ZAVO-185414 format. One record per residue: residue number from 1; residue in one letter; x, y, z of N, C-alpha, C in turn. Coordinates in steps of 0.02 Angstrom, whole numbers, plus 50000, padded with zeros to 5 digits. Layout:
N
<pt NUM,"A",<X,Y,Z>,<X,Y,Z>,<X,Y,Z>>
...
end
This chain:
206
<pt 1,"M",<51820,53884,48856>,<51824,53820,48831>,<51909,53792,48851>>
<pt 2,"R",<51959,53842,48821>,<52044,53831,48847>,<52049,53814,48915>>
<pt 3,"G",<52012,53859,48949>,<52048,53861,49031>,<51996,53783,49064>>
<pt 4,"H",<51939,53763,49030>,<51909,53699,49055>,<51955,53653,49044>>
<pt 5,"A",<51979,53644,48977>,<52005,53587,48955>,<52075,53590,48999>>
<pt 6,"I",<52100,53634,49000>,<52170,53640,49046>,<52165,53609,49113>>
<pt 7,"R",<52090,53640,49149>,<52107,53599,49235>,<52085,53529,49226>>
<pt 8,"A",<52034,53505,49170>,<52002,53434,49171>,<52067,53402,49160>>
<pt 9,"A",<52111,53422,49126>,<52190,53385,49103>,<52226,53372,49169>>
<pt 10,"R",<52227,53439,49198>,<52254,53450,49267>,<52241,53372,49331>>
<pt 11,"T",<52150,53383,49316>,<52124,53355,49367>,<52147,53263,49360>>
<pt 12,"F",<52146,53244,49284>,<52142,53184,49270>,<52233,53151,49273>>
<pt 13,"T",<52273,53206,49272>,<52341,53199,49292>,<52353,53180,49366>>
<pt 14,"V",<52319,53221,49400>,<52336,53220,49486>,<52291,53135,49491>>
<pt 15,"K",<52237,53118,49464>,<52200,53052,49492>,<52253,53006,49457>>
<pt 16,"I",<52287,53003,49410>,<52326,52955,49384>,<52383,52939,49426>>
<pt 17,"S",<52413,53026,49455>,<52473,53016,49509>,<52466,52975,49573>>
<pt 18,"L",<52393,53009,49585>,<52370,52979,49658>,<52371,52892,49654>>
<pt 19,"L",<52338,52856,49600>,<52332,52796,49587>,<52385,52764,49575>>
<pt 20,"L",<52433,52795,49546>,<52512,52755,49533>,<52537,52752,49606>>
<pt 21,"A",<52537,52799,49648>,<52561,52812,49713>,<52541,52772,49764>>
<pt 22,"V",<52468,52746,49758>,<52429,52691,49795>,<52451,52628,49767>>
<pt 23,"L",<52471,52608,49721>,<52478,52552,49689>,<52557,52541,49719>>
<pt 24,"G",<52588,52581,49702>,<52659,52581,49712>,<52668,52571,49787>>
<pt 25,"L",<52632,52605,49849>,<52632,52570,49918>,<52605,52513,49927>>
<pt 26,"A",<52550,52497,49886>,<52515,52423,49917>,<52552,52355,49897>>
<pt 27,"V",<52592,52362,49834>,<52629,52300,49799>,<52679,52289,49856>>
<pt 28,"P",<52734,52336,49877>,<52787,52321,49932>,<52753,52301,49981>>
<pt 29,"S",<52683,52318,50005>,<52664,52296,50080>,<52633,52238,50066>>
<pt 30,"A",<52611,52212,50011>,<52576,52130,49999>,<52641,52093,49999>>
<pt 31,"T",<52692,52121,49962>,<52741,52055,49962>,<52784,52049,50029>>
<pt 32,"A",<52800,52107,50071>,<52826,52101,50138>,<52783,52045,50166>>
<pt 33,"A",<52720,52061,50165>,<52672,52016,50202>,<52672,51935,50208>>
<pt 34,"A",<52682,51933,50127>,<52693,51865,50093>,<52760,51830,50106>>
<pt 35,"A",<52806,51877,50114>,<52894,51844,50138>,<52878,51838,50212>>
<pt 36,"Q",<52840,51840,50263>,<52834,51847,50326>,<52843,51760,50328>>
<pt 37,"P",<52904,51738,50373>,<52902,51666,50382>,<52852,51653,50448>>
<pt 38,"A",<52820,51582,50438>,<52779,51555,50498>,<52810,51546,50556>>
<pt 39,"R",<52762,51577,50623>,<52811,51560,50673>,<52825,51496,50700>>
<pt 40,"A",<52882,51492,50712>,<52914,51421,50732>,<52868,51398,50772>>
<pt 41,"G",<52860,51329,50798>,<52827,51292,50846>,<52743,51299,50841>>
<pt 42,"H",<52720,51327,50791>,<52643,51334,50792>,<52624,51303,50732>>
<pt 43,"A",<52559,51272,50786>,<52528,51215,50743>,<52451,51206,50750>>
<pt 44,"V",<52405,51209,50688>,<52349,51198,50710>,<52331,51137,50744>>
<pt 45,"P",<52302,51137,50805>,<52292,51049,50842>,<52232,51024,50788>>
<pt 46,"T",<52237,50964,50783>,<52190,50929,50746>,<52151,50881,50812>>
<pt 47,"L",<52082,50885,50788>,<52036,50862,50838>,<51995,50784,50807>>
<pt 48,"G",<52002,50722,50847>,<51964,50667,50829>,<51923,50649,50873>>
<pt 49,"V",<51849,50642,50842>,<51782,50631,50884>,<51771,50568,50866>>
<pt 50,"D",<51755,50540,50919>,<51730,50468,50935>,<51661,50453,50978>>
<pt 51,"W",<51618,50414,50944>,<51558,50412,50994>,<51533,50337,51004>>
<pt 52,"R",<51491,50313,51036>,<51464,50244,51044>,<51407,50244,51090>>
<pt 53,"S",<51360,50204,51089>,<51306,50196,51127>,<51292,50107,51142>>
<pt 54,"A",<51279,50104,51204>,<51261,50031,51229>,<51207,50030,51265>>
<pt 55,"T",<51167,49989,51286>,<51125,49950,51305>,<51125,49904,51353>>
<pt 56,"I",<51127,49902,51422>,<51149,49869,51475>,<51107,49833,51490>>
<pt 57,"A",<51088,49776,51525>,<51050,49726,51550>,<51068,49743,51618>>
<pt 58,"L",<51031,49750,51681>,<51067,49743,51762>,<50999,49703,51794>>
<pt 59,"S",<51056,49656,51833>,<51008,49624,51877>,<51062,49605,51950>>
<pt 60,"G",<51047,49608,51988>,<51071,49578,52055>,<51065,49631,52127>>
<pt 61,"P",<51087,49613,52174>,<51074,49643,52236>,<51105,49713,52234>>
<pt 62,"I",<51100,49782,52255>,<51130,49833,52281>,<51115,49858,52353>>
<pt 63,"A",<51151,49893,52383>,<51135,49926,52450>,<51089,49997,52448>>
<pt 64,"G",<51024,49971,52463>,<50973,50033,52444>,<50987,50093,52506>>
<pt 65,"A",<50949,50131,52506>,<50952,50193,52552>,<50932,50162,52621>>
<pt 66,"S",<50867,50124,52633>,<50866,50086,52701>,<50879,50009,52702>>
<pt 67,"E",<50881,49979,52651>,<50890,49904,52655>,<50933,49879,52570>>
<pt 68,"Q",<50948,49798,52594>,<50972,49789,52522>,<50906,49778,52470>>
<pt 69,"I",<50923,49798,52413>,<50856,49776,52345>,<50888,49740,52298>>
<pt 70,"N",<50853,49683,52269>,<50859,49670,52229>,<50856,49702,52158>>
<pt 71,"L",<50890,49729,52112>,<50873,49773,52061>,<50872,49735,52000>>
<pt 72,"T",<50820,49735,51951>,<50819,49724,51899>,<50819,49791,51839>>
<pt 73,"G",<50836,49792,51789>,<50821,49854,51736>,<50875,49854,51681>>
<pt 74,"T",<50875,49905,51649>,<50924,49933,51578>,<50951,49977,51612>>
<pt 75,"L",<50998,49992,51589>,<51057,50055,51579>,<51069,50087,51500>>
<pt 76,"H",<51071,50139,51501>,<51076,50174,51417>,<51126,50198,51431>>
<pt 77,"V",<51204,50211,51397>,<51252,50226,51405>,<51288,50260,51332>>
<pt 78,"T",<51292,50310,51320>,<51336,50350,51268>,<51375,50391,51295>>
<pt 79,"V",<51443,50384,51235>,<51513,50394,51280>,<51530,50451,51203>>
<pt 80,"V",<51559,50512,51227>,<51593,50550,51151>,<51653,50585,51182>>
<pt 81,"T",<51697,50547,51146>,<51753,50574,51159>,<51808,50617,51117>>
<pt 82,"R",<51826,50653,51128>,<51865,50712,51092>,<51942,50722,51104>>
<pt 83,"T",<51988,50715,51059>,<52066,50686,51075>,<52089,50725,51040>>
<pt 84,"G",<52151,50769,51071>,<52188,50834,51024>,<52252,50783,50995>>
<pt 85,"A",<52275,50827,50957>,<52352,50807,50933>,<52374,50758,50954>>
<pt 86,"D",<52395,50775,51037>,<52440,50768,51095>,<52420,50689,51112>>
<pt 87,"G",<52355,50694,51099>,<52324,50611,51121>,<52292,50622,51183>>
<pt 88,"G",<52288,50681,51211>,<52235,50696,51283>,<52176,50727,51252>>
<pt 89,"G",<52128,50723,51295>,<52054,50759,51272>,<52020,50755,51326>>
<pt 90,"T",<51949,50725,51299>,<51885,50713,51357>,<51836,50677,51337>>
<pt 91,"A",<51810,50649,51391>,<51757,50612,51379>,<51697,50632,51404>>
<pt 92,"Q",<51645,50619,51381>,<51575,50637,51406>,<51540,50574,51410>>
<pt 93,"V",<51520,50531,51465>,<51483,50505,51487>,<51415,50508,51489>>
<pt 94,"I",<51368,50479,51441>,<51293,50513,51489>,<51263,50457,51489>>
<pt 95,"S",<51234,50422,51559>,<51197,50368,51571>,<51121,50386,51589>>
<pt 96,"S",<51086,50347,51571>,<51014,50335,51593>,<50989,50287,51595>>
<pt 97,"L",<50938,50275,51647>,<50908,50216,51677>,<50833,50196,51636>>
<pt 98,"G",<50833,50147,51609>,<50763,50134,51578>,<50717,50095,51627>>
<pt 99,"N",<50663,50039,51604>,<50621,50032,51661>,<50672,49975,51719>>
<pt 100,"T",<50687,50018,51767>,<50723,49994,51814>,<50663,49997,51896>>
<pt 101,"R",<50686,49935,51929>,<50645,49906,51983>,<50687,49884,52040>>
<pt 102,"G",<50651,49878,52088>,<50686,49834,52136>,<50640,49809,52193>>
<pt 103,"V",<50658,49754,52224>,<50630,49729,52263>,<50674,49735,52333>>
<pt 104,"G",<50641,49750,52401>,<50659,49753,52461>,<50688,49700,52485>>
<pt 105,"A",<50753,49669,52497>,<50768,49619,52530>,<50719,49592,52591>>
<pt 106,"V",<50720,49633,52647>,<50698,49645,52710>,<50594,49647,52718>>
<pt 107,"T",<50571,49688,52665>,<50511,49716,52680>,<50477,49695,52621>>
<pt 108,"G",<50513,49687,52569>,<50475,49669,52510>,<50428,49710,52462>>
<pt 109,"A",<50469,49770,52481>,<50438,49840,52462>,<50455,49846,52387>>
<pt 110,"T",<50451,49865,52338>,<50458,49896,52262>,<50467,49962,52276>>
<pt 111,"Y",<50548,49960,52226>,<50547,50027,52240>,<50564,50024,52163>>
<pt 112,"R",<50585,50100,52136>,<50578,50118,52057>,<50663,50185,52071>>
<pt 113,"F",<50679,50162,52002>,<50747,50198,51994>,<50743,50221,51924>>
<pt 114,"V",<50762,50290,51937>,<50733,50341,51874>,<50814,50392,51873>>
<pt 115,"G",<50819,50422,51824>,<50867,50475,51805>,<50909,50464,51756>>
<pt 116,"A",<50956,50529,51747>,<51015,50530,51689>,<51049,50568,51728>>
<pt 117,"D",<51130,50566,51711>,<51170,50579,51732>,<51237,50593,51675>>
<pt 118,"V",<51261,50663,51682>,<51312,50651,51625>,<51381,50672,51665>>
<pt 119,"D",<51442,50643,51649>,<51494,50649,51693>,<51543,50669,51624>>
<pt 120,"R",<51588,50729,51642>,<51632,50734,51601>,<51722,50720,51633>>
<pt 121,"V",<51752,50670,51585>,<51830,50670,51619>,<51870,50674,51583>>
<pt 122,"T",<51914,50713,51594>,<51994,50724,51561>,<52020,50666,51555>>
<pt 123,"V",<52050,50654,51492>,<52077,50593,51466>,<52152,50611,51443>>
<pt 124,"P",<52197,50608,51497>,<52278,50616,51482>,<52290,50598,51421>>
<pt 125,"P",<52357,50613,51390>,<52386,50567,51317>,<52396,50489,51351>>
<pt 126,"N",<52403,50447,51304>,<52408,50371,51336>,<52345,50351,51385>>
<pt 127,"P",<52289,50359,51365>,<52253,50343,51424>,<52259,50284,51478>>
<pt 128,"I",<52245,50294,51528>,<52232,50236,51577>,<52172,50214,51575>>
<pt 129,"T",<52150,50147,51547>,<52076,50136,51533>,<52076,50059,51570>>
<pt 130,"P",<52014,50036,51592>,<51947,50090,51574>,<51937,50137,51625>>
<pt 131,"L",<51908,50202,51583>,<51875,50248,51634>,<51799,50232,51669>>
<pt 132,"V",<51818,50249,51731>,<51756,50217,51784>,<51715,50274,51793>>
<pt 133,"V",<51665,50270,51787>,<51625,50323,51810>,<51555,50295,51849>>
<pt 134,"L",<51530,50333,51905>,<51491,50312,51944>,<51423,50356,51940>>
<pt 135,"P",<51373,50350,51874>,<51334,50413,51879>,<51281,50403,51949>>
<pt 136,"T",<51252,50454,51970>,<51207,50453,52012>,<51116,50463,51998>>
<pt 137,"F",<51067,50409,52019>,<51010,50438,52003>,<50965,50432,52065>>
<pt 138,"L",<50906,50427,52051>,<50851,50434,52123>,<50817,50361,52134>>
<pt 139,"Q",<50822,50335,52178>,<50785,50291,52214>,<50723,50324,52243>>
<pt 140,"I",<50657,50285,52196>,<50589,50316,52225>,<50569,50277,52269>>
<pt 141,"N",<50560,50294,52340>,<50538,50229,52389>,<50459,50234,52389>>
<pt 142,"P",<50432,50163,52400>,<50374,50142,52406>,<50342,50194,52481>>
<pt 143,"V",<50271,50174,52470>,<50253,50211,52520>,<50205,50168,52553>>
<pt 144,"L",<50213,50152,52627>,<50205,50098,52660>,<50168,50108,52720>>
<pt 145,"P",<50119,50129,52725>,<50072,50154,52797>,<50089,50110,52841>>
<pt 146,"P",<50076,50139,52917>,<50056,50211,52934>,<50114,50272,52916>>
<pt 147,"N",<50175,50240,52869>,<50232,50277,52873>,<50219,50334,52818>>
<pt 148,"P",<50262,50382,52834>,<50254,50462,52796>,<50280,50441,52740>>
<pt 149,"V",<50264,50487,52676>,<50296,50476,52609>,<50367,50493,52610>>
<pt 150,"V",<50412,50455,52598>,<50485,50465,52585>,<50506,50510,52548>>
<pt 151,"P",<50541,50576,52520>,<50568,50594,52459>,<50620,50551,52435>>
<pt 152,"P",<50638,50540,52371>,<50683,50511,52319>,<50748,50528,52363>>
<pt 153,"N",<50784,50476,52362>,<50852,50467,52387>,<50908,50463,52325>>
<pt 154,"P",<50962,50520,52307>,<51016,50493,52275>,<51059,50450,52294>>
<pt 155,"I",<51039,50403,52237>,<51097,50321,52222>,<51131,50305,52174>>
<pt 156,"A",<51193,50301,52190>,<51236,50285,52128>,<51260,50199,52147>>
<pt 157,"P",<51193,50168,52107>,<51206,50094,52120>,<51251,50074,52050>>
<pt 158,"V",<51269,50104,52014>,<51310,50068,51948>,<51380,50105,51940>>
<pt 159,"R",<51434,50042,51917>,<51479,50079,51877>,<51484,50054,51822>>
<pt 160,"V",<51502,50114,51791>,<51517,50115,51704>,<51584,50121,51677>>
<pt 161,"L",<51617,50071,51647>,<51679,50058,51632>,<51684,50086,51557>>
<pt 162,"V",<51724,50123,51534>,<51742,50142,51459>,<51818,50125,51449>>
<pt 163,"S",<51817,50064,51395>,<51888,50046,51385>,<51895,50106,51316>>
<pt 164,"L",<51970,50115,51302>,<51995,50178,51292>,<52044,50157,51254>>
<pt 165,"T",<52050,50161,51161>,<52106,50137,51127>,<52159,50173,51153>>
<pt 166,"A",<52229,50174,51117>,<52296,50214,51124>,<52282,50278,51097>>
<pt 167,"A",<52228,50287,51044>,<52234,50361,51009>,<52165,50379,51044>>
<pt 168,"G",<52124,50355,51107>,<52084,50396,51107>,<52018,50390,51102>>
<pt 169,"G",<52011,50326,51054>,<51925,50321,51044>,<51917,50254,51078>>
<pt 170,"I",<51855,50240,51070>,<51816,50211,51119>,<51808,50137,51087>>
<pt 171,"A",<51834,50093,51131>,<51843,50025,51110>,<51777,49980,51143>>
<pt 172,"D",<51777,49996,51212>,<51705,49959,51244>,<51664,49984,51290>>
<pt 173,"I",<51605,49986,51294>,<51564,50011,51373>,<51539,49944,51395>>
<pt 174,"D",<51549,49947,51454>,<51525,49899,51500>,<51482,49934,51568>>
<pt 175,"A",<51454,49891,51596>,<51434,49914,51672>,<51406,49857,51723>>
<pt 176,"S",<51425,49871,51780>,<51402,49837,51827>,<51366,49856,51903>>
<pt 177,"L",<51332,49815,51930>,<51293,49851,51985>,<51343,49846,52044>>
<pt 178,"I",<51350,49896,52090>,<51391,49885,52142>,<51343,49865,52211>>
<pt 179,"G",<51378,49806,52222>,<51336,49760,52281>,<51346,49799,52356>>
<pt 180,"P",<51311,49778,52384>,<51302,49780,52468>,<51370,49793,52498>>
<pt 181,"G",<51435,49769,52475>,<51490,49766,52509>,<51544,49815,52459>>
<pt 182,"G",<51511,49847,52411>,<51551,49910,52364>,<51582,49851,52309>>
<pt 183,"G",<51560,49785,52305>,<51591,49756,52243>,<51534,49754,52187>>
<pt 184,"D",<51549,49710,52138>,<51517,49707,52093>,<51446,49663,52110>>
<pt 185,"G",<51375,49708,52102>,<51320,49661,52132>,<51290,49618,52094>>
<pt 186,"G",<51316,49580,52050>,<51270,49535,52013>,<51282,49519,51956>>
<pt 187,"T",<51244,49504,51910>,<51275,49465,51848>,<51234,49550,51814>>
<pt 188,"D",<51275,49559,51744>,<51258,49611,51699>,<51292,49588,51642>>
<pt 189,"G",<51244,49607,51583>,<51246,49607,51529>,<51234,49653,51459>>
<pt 190,"G",<51287,49660,51424>,<51290,49721,51379>,<51276,49694,51304>>
<pt 191,"T",<51235,49737,51281>,<51229,49722,51211>,<51233,49804,51182>>
<pt 192,"D",<51289,49793,51154>,<51321,49844,51116>,<51300,49868,51041>>
<pt 193,"L",<51246,49940,51048>,<51224,49943,50998>,<51269,49975,50937>>
<pt 194,"G",<51325,49983,50950>,<51384,50005,50903>,<51391,49964,50859>>
<pt 195,"T",<51376,49912,50884>,<51376,49834,50823>,<51321,49804,50783>>
<pt 196,"D",<51269,49844,50809>,<51208,49840,50773>,<51148,49882,50762>>
<pt 197,"G",<51146,49903,50706>,<51093,49984,50684>,<51125,50049,50687>>
<pt 198,"G",<51199,50041,50684>,<51222,50100,50653>,<51232,50155,50707>>
<pt 199,"T",<51223,50127,50762>,<51236,50186,50817>,<51306,50194,50839>>
<pt 200,"D",<51356,50162,50831>,<51425,50168,50817>,<51455,50227,50773>>
<pt 201,"G",<51486,50273,50807>,<51531,50346,50781>,<51591,50317,50749>>
<pt 202,"P",<51623,50320,50680>,<51670,50325,50682>,<51726,50386,50693>>
<pt 203,"V",<51786,50373,50717>,<51811,50426,50725>,<51828,50490,50668>>
<pt 204,"E",<51835,50539,50674>,<51835,50597,50633>,<51858,50649,50655>>
<pt 205,"S",<51898,50679,50587>,<51952,50727,50600>,<51919,50788,50592>>
<pt 206,"A",<51912,50835,50651>,<51895,50914,50645>,<51940,50941,50614>>
end
């Protein structure tokens, strides 16, 4: 019995010694880690996010694939900007056509315009505004017997303009048709959904 008691006492003493040794090593290590200064010049960047949607009415002449076309319809635009601490960032412009058609100035044929387009633009600090984007859609050509079926033509009939604030947020969204000579193709009118119905996203800090 005495031998068992001595061995148990020795085992307990060894465990206590090991525990004290571990604590003695761990505490200085934690203190040293806490005492390390922060790296000079290192900062966690903040990110500002803003978004806005608009529906814009389109009406006027454009240069079609084979003739001038008088176009009427709607354009839906959603813009999302992400701005870093230095003021630079990116803008994503999502454009899609609603019910959009056109009548050929020569043939009188009816054309349809469909599709959606996503453009990503790098925005420098102190952004040059407005951003100009030329989304690409598809022109669906009419079937005019005895002519063969003509496949859809890619076409960029619209100029989208996104006005930015000095902080990189979105101030306004507008668009105009590109006319046959490359200028504005006619009247355009916009309804900014951001001021109606809560589709305007406020600036957020991530």
